[in-house]
C-alpha positions as CSV (number, residue, x, y, z in Angstrom):
1,M,-11.4,-2.0,14.3
2,I,-10.6,-3.0,10.8
3,I,-7.8,-1.3,8.8
4,D,-7.7,-0.7,5.1
5,S,-3.9,-0.4,4.8
6,H,-3.9,1.1,1.3
7,C,-6.4,3.3,-0.5
8,H,-6.6,6.5,-2.6
9,L,-9.5,8.5,-1.3
10,Y,-8.6,11.5,-3.3
11,D,-9.2,9.7,-6.6
12,E,-11.5,11.4,-9.0
13,K,-13.6,8.3,-9.2
14,L,-14.6,8.7,-5.6
15,K,-15.1,12.4,-5.6
16,V,-18.9,12.5,-5.7
17,E,-19.2,9.6,-3.2
18,L,-16.5,10.7,-0.8
19,P,-18.7,12.4,1.9
20,R,-20.8,9.2,2.1
21,I,-17.7,7.0,2.2
22,L,-16.1,9.0,5.0
23,E,-19.3,8.9,7.0
24,E,-19.7,5.1,6.5
25,I,-16.1,4.2,7.5
26,S,-16.4,6.4,10.6
27,K,-19.6,4.6,11.7
28,K,-18.2,1.2,10.9
29,D,-14.9,1.8,12.8
30,I,-12.8,1.4,9.7
31,F,-9.4,3.0,9.7
32,C,-7.7,3.8,6.4
33,V,-4.2,4.6,5.1
34,C,-4.5,7.0,2.2
35,C,-1.5,6.8,-0.1
36,G,-0.1,9.6,-2.2
37,A,1.1,9.2,-5.7
38,D,2.8,12.5,-6.4
39,V,3.2,15.8,-4.6
40,E,-0.3,17.0,-5.2
41,T,-2.1,13.8,-4.2
42,S,0.2,13.5,-1.2
43,K,-1.1,16.9,-0.1
44,Q,-4.6,15.7,-0.6
45,C,-4.0,12.6,1.5
46,V,-2.5,14.8,4.3
47,Q,-5.6,17.1,4.2
48,I,-8.1,14.2,4.3
49,A,-6.2,12.8,7.2
50,K,-6.3,16.1,9.1
51,E,-10.0,16.3,8.7
52,N,-10.9,12.7,9.6
53,S,-9.7,11.0,12.8
54,N,-9.7,7.5,11.4
55,I,-7.6,8.3,8.3
56,F,-3.8,8.4,8.0
57,A,-1.6,9.4,5.1
58,T,1.5,8.4,3.2
59,V,3.5,10.7,0.9
60,G,5.5,9.8,-2.1
61,Y,5.9,9.7,-5.9
62,H,4.5,6.7,-7.8
63,P,6.6,5.3,-10.7
64,E,3.7,5.7,-13.1
65,Y,4.1,9.5,-12.9
66,V,7.9,9.5,-13.4
67,A,7.7,11.8,-16.4
68,N,6.5,14.6,-14.1
69,F,9.0,14.0,-11.4
70,K,11.7,16.6,-10.7
71,D,14.6,16.3,-8.3
72,E,13.2,19.1,-6.2
73,D,10.1,17.1,-5.6
74,I,12.1,15.0,-3.0
75,S,12.3,18.1,-0.8
76,K,8.6,18.7,-1.2
77,I,7.8,15.1,-0.2
78,E,10.1,15.5,2.8
79,K,8.3,18.7,3.9
80,L,4.9,16.9,3.6
81,S,6.3,14.0,5.7
82,K,6.6,16.3,8.7
83,E,2.8,16.8,8.8
84,K,0.8,15.0,11.5
85,K,-0.6,11.6,10.7
86,V,1.9,10.9,7.9
87,L,3.0,7.3,8.5
88,A,5.3,6.3,5.6
89,V,6.9,7.2,2.3
90,G,4.8,5.8,-0.5
91,E,3.4,4.8,-2.8
92,I,6.9,4.4,-4.5
93,G,8.4,1.7,-6.6
94,L,8.8,0.4,-10.1
95,D,6.2,-0.1,-12.9
96,Y,7.4,-1.4,-16.2
97,Y,3.8,-2.2,-17.4
98,Y,3.1,1.5,-18.4
99,E,6.6,3.0,-18.3
100,K,8.9,0.7,-20.1
101,E,11.0,3.5,-21.5
102,S,11.8,5.1,-18.2
103,K,13.4,2.3,-16.2
104,T,16.6,4.2,-15.4
105,R,14.8,7.3,-14.2
106,Q,12.3,5.1,-12.2
107,K,15.2,3.4,-10.4
108,E,16.8,6.7,-9.5
109,M,13.5,8.1,-8.2
110,L,12.9,4.9,-6.1
111,V,16.4,4.9,-4.6
112,S,16.1,8.6,-3.7
113,Q,12.8,8.0,-1.9
114,I,14.1,4.9,-0.1
115,M,17.0,7.0,1.2
116,L,14.5,9.8,2.2
117,A,12.4,7.3,4.2
118,D,15.5,6.1,6.0
119,K,16.5,9.7,6.8
120,L,13.0,10.4,8.1
121,G,12.8,7.1,10.1
122,L,9.7,6.0,8.2
123,P,8.7,2.7,6.5
124,C,8.1,2.5,2.8
125,V,5.0,1.5,0.8
126,F,6.1,-0.1,-2.4
127,H,4.4,-0.6,-5.8
128,V,6.0,-3.2,-8.0
129,R,4.6,-4.2,-11.4
130,E,6.4,-6.3,-14.0
131,A,9.7,-5.1,-12.4
132,M,10.3,-7.5,-9.5
133,G,13.9,-8.5,-10.6
134,D,15.1,-4.9,-10.6
135,F,13.2,-4.2,-7.4
136,L,14.9,-7.1,-5.6
137,D,18.3,-5.9,-6.9
138,I,17.6,-2.4,-5.4
139,I,16.5,-3.6,-2.0
140,R,19.4,-6.0,-1.8
141,N,21.8,-3.2,-2.7
142,H,20.2,-0.9,-0.1
143,R,19.4,-3.3,2.7
144,D,20.9,-0.9,5.2
145,F,18.2,1.6,4.5
146,F,15.3,-0.6,5.7
147,K,15.6,-0.2,9.5
148,H,11.9,0.7,9.5
149,S,10.6,-2.1,7.2
150,A,8.2,-1.8,4.3
151,V,5.1,-3.3,2.6
152,V,4.8,-4.4,-1.0
153,H,1.3,-3.5,-1.6
154,S,-1.1,-5.3,-4.0
155,F,1.2,-8.3,-3.9
156,S,0.7,-10.7,-6.8
157,G,4.1,-12.4,-7.1
158,S,5.3,-15.9,-6.6
159,E,5.8,-17.9,-3.4
160,E,9.5,-17.6,-3.9
161,V,9.4,-13.8,-4.2
162,A,7.1,-13.7,-1.2
163,K,9.6,-15.6,0.9
164,I,12.4,-13.3,-0.1
165,L,10.4,-10.2,0.9
166,V,9.3,-11.7,4.2
167,D,13.0,-12.7,4.9
168,F,13.8,-9.0,4.4
169,G,11.2,-8.3,7.1
170,F,8.7,-6.8,4.7
171,F,4.9,-7.2,4.8
172,L,2.7,-8.1,1.9
173,G,-0.4,-6.2,1.1
174,I,-3.3,-8.4,0.0
175,N,-6.3,-6.9,-1.7
176,G,-9.3,-7.8,-3.9
177,I,-7.1,-9.7,-6.4
178,V,-7.2,-12.6,-3.9
179,T,-11.0,-12.9,-4.6
180,F,-10.6,-13.2,-8.4
181,K,-11.1,-16.5,-10.2
182,N,-7.7,-16.4,-11.8
183,A,-5.8,-15.7,-8.5
184,R,-4.8,-19.3,-7.8
185,G,-1.1,-18.4,-7.4
186,L,-1.9,-15.7,-4.9
187,L,-4.0,-18.1,-2.9
188,D,-0.9,-20.3,-2.6
189,V,1.2,-17.3,-1.5
190,V,-1.4,-16.3,1.2
191,R,-1.5,-20.0,2.4
192,S,2.3,-20.1,2.7
193,V,3.1,-16.7,4.3
194,S,2.8,-16.3,8.0
195,M,-0.3,-14.3,9.0
196,D,1.9,-11.9,10.9
197,R,3.3,-10.6,7.6
198,I,0.0,-9.9,5.9
199,L,-1.8,-6.6,5.6
200,I,-5.3,-6.3,4.1
201,E,-6.1,-3.4,1.8
202,T,-8.5,-2.2,-0.9
203,D,-6.4,0.0,-3.2
204,S,-9.7,1.9,-3.6
205,P,-11.1,2.8,-6.1
206,Y,-9.3,0.0,-7.9
207,L,-9.3,-3.8,-7.7
208,T,-12.8,-4.2,-6.3
209,P,-13.2,-7.6,-4.7
210,E,-15.9,-10.1,-5.5
211,P,-18.9,-9.9,-5.2
212,H,-18.6,-6.2,-6.1
213,R,-16.4,-6.3,-9.2
214,G,-17.5,-3.7,-11.7
215,K,-18.1,-1.1,-9.0
216,N,-15.7,1.5,-7.7
217,N,-13.8,0.0,-4.7
218,E,-14.3,1.5,-1.2
219,P,-12.6,0.9,2.1
220,K,-15.7,-0.9,3.5
221,F,-15.0,-3.7,0.9
222,V,-11.9,-4.6,2.8
223,E,-14.1,-7.0,4.7
224,F,-14.3,-9.2,1.6
225,V,-10.5,-9.4,1.5
226,A,-10.5,-10.4,5.2
227,K,-13.1,-13.1,4.5
228,K,-11.1,-14.6,1.7
229,V,-7.9,-14.6,3.6
230,A,-9.6,-16.2,6.5
231,E,-10.9,-18.9,4.2
232,I,-7.5,-19.6,2.8
233,K,-5.7,-19.6,6.2
234,G,-8.3,-21.6,8.1
235,L,-8.9,-18.7,10.5
236,T,-12.0,-16.7,11.5
237,V,-12.7,-13.4,9.8
238,E,-12.3,-11.8,13.2
239,E,-8.9,-13.2,13.6
240,V,-7.7,-12.0,10.2
241,I,-9.1,-8.5,11.0
242,R,-7.4,-8.4,14.4
243,I,-4.0,-9.8,13.3
244,S,-3.8,-7.7,10.1
245,A,-4.7,-4.6,12.1
246,E,-1.9,-5.4,14.6
247,N,0.5,-5.9,11.7
248,T,-0.5,-2.5,10.1
249,K,0.0,-0.7,13.4
250,R,3.3,-2.4,13.9
251,L,4.6,-1.5,10.5
252,F,3.4,2.1,10.6
253,N,3.9,2.6,14.3
254,F,0.5,4.1,15.1
């Protein structure tokens, strides 16, 4: 078993190829966590999970879509969280790359979803882009709401930040970025962080790893992430696949 701990199978870029992708991951014994980005895509994740035994879902509101967020959407996310095979609240977080003018609203949306996850007894799946300072302030101020841990997916921060997050009991999601030529800092992070805090992911259809850059990413390409992590850590690919799967199951309790 290999687990892609973060993907977006509902994405329009995968629409035409999705039947083939689903058939391939079933044959290859690949399990996937499909992560919602708003109410509608969370519904789609839940539906895909219902129809495919090796796919699970998360539900949440991504900061990139903060302009569309309404306070009543929290109750909609809560309702979706009760569906079978929903593992976490996510993808939630802060993104100041695209949404610099909405920082206050993003932080409000993030805190409300952190509190929802705690109420539901679910872990969080975090997205953080050019906003790590504010994100760390929020998790420090709400540390009592993380009884069920979290993952910062697509991690690309510093070793110092990685240590802070690991000390919080969080996991780090490593994806195709680790295979890129300019990923030297991330290689140092992977080298320094204990393997029992690392999840592997694709973020399909984005961040396609080498040697497939330029194509849409797919869950099956998670093996290239595992191969690179194994190279960095001095482990076998099989060890990385096994340990990361154990970590994913431990975080999401499945």
